[in-house]
C-alpha positions, 0 to 999 in steps of 0.5 A: 476863561482862565479870568471866568474861574477866578471869578468864579471861585471868588465868588465862592470865598467870599460867599463860601460858607452860605453856598456851603450851607446850600450845597450840604442842606440840600443833600441834608435835605434829600436825605431827608426826604427819600428818608420819608417817603422810604417810610411812610410811602414804601414802609408804612409807618404813617407820616409822623414816625416816618418825620421823626425817623427819617430828622433820627438818621439826617441830625448826624451827618448835618452835624458832621457837615455843619462841623466841618464844612459850613461853619467851619467849627475850632471845636476840637475838644471832647467837652467842648465838642460835647457843648456844641453837639448838645446845642445842635441836637436841642436846635434840631429838636427845637425844628423838629418840633416844628417841622411836625407843627407843619406837618399836623396842620398841612395834613391833619388839618388842611387835608394836603398831601404829605409829601407836598407837606414835606417839602414846603415844611422843609424849606422852613426848617433848613431857614430855621437850621442856619439862623440858628445854627448860624447865632448860636451854634457855630460862634466863636467863643470868647 
């Protein structure tokens, strides 16, 4: 049993960044999706406003978890943290626009259920967010 735990721990350490991104990405996805349903279906804001509001409330959570647990950013000074946060927000705005375009195409143009469209759009956005975070935001600056 001890050997199994060691194997699991070694595999986790080997793929820690990806595993942590999946864990915290999943938590951000759940938060985003629940907030979307609350705003769209319960409060009745409409799917576009619900998409914006759920994004806004999720992005701070996503920055904190990506900074602290996924990419383990070494940026600590106010100036470097501000630059990192602005880059993060910029990338997230770009993927928000992508998500809104996908939602429009799937819901308004194709007549898909907004909850199903949201799931599909989120998969695309999660992959895009990881790529942007990995290559642009949370990189070691020389």
